N, C-alpha and C positions, 0 to 999 in steps of 0.2 A: 802857908809856904807857897812862894811863887817860883816858877821856873820860866826863865826867858830863853826861848830857843828859836831857831830859824835856819834859813839857808843864806849863804853868802857866796857870790860868784866873783872871782878875781880874774881879770884879763891881763895877760902878760904878752907883750909884743916880742915875738921871737926874732924877727928880722924882716928884711925886704929883699925880694928877688925880682928880676926883670924877666917876664914871660909874656906869652900871648894869652889874653883873657879868653876864657871859655864863653863868656856872654857877648862881649862887643867885638872880639877879634882883633883888638889893637895891642901892639907891643907896649906894655906899660908896667910900672912898678906894682908888685903884688905884696901886700903886707900879710905876713904870717903871724897869727896870734894863737895863744893857748888859753882856754877858759876852764878854770877849775871851780866846781861847785862843791862847797863843804857844808856839812851840818855844824851849826854853832850852838853852844850852850853858854849863856851869860856873856854873849858877844865874843867868845873865844872859839875860833874855828878848830874843830876836833877831827871829824871824819870826812875824808874826801869821798864824795858820792859819784861824781861824774867829771870826766876830762874830755874836752872837745878841742879840736884844732880847726881853724878857719883860715881861709885865704880871701883877701879883699882887694879888688882892683881899684887903683887910685884914679883911673880915668873915668869909669862909669859908675863906680861905687857898688858893683855887684859883689855879694859875699856868698861863699859856698863852703861847705864842710870838706875837709880833706882827712885822710887817715893819718894815724900817728906815723906810720912808716913813710908815707909820702912827705909829711911835714919835716921829718928828720932827714930825708933824702935830698931835699931842695938845697942848693948851694946858697946859703944866706950870706949876703955881703953888704 
């Protein structure tokens, strides 16, 4: 009997906001994304293990983690 299991991460783009980047200091579009890692069994995602929110600058490409509250607070447009 074989069991095929693993982890799968899905990235969902939540939106884009215009802010000053923490890294380069330029006013640029910041892409907000949510990453959900799930345990999968037989290629079927079953249990969410971890959820992370990230913000990436489109000018310099720097990416940093943001809290869930901060990601939901940002005015996405």
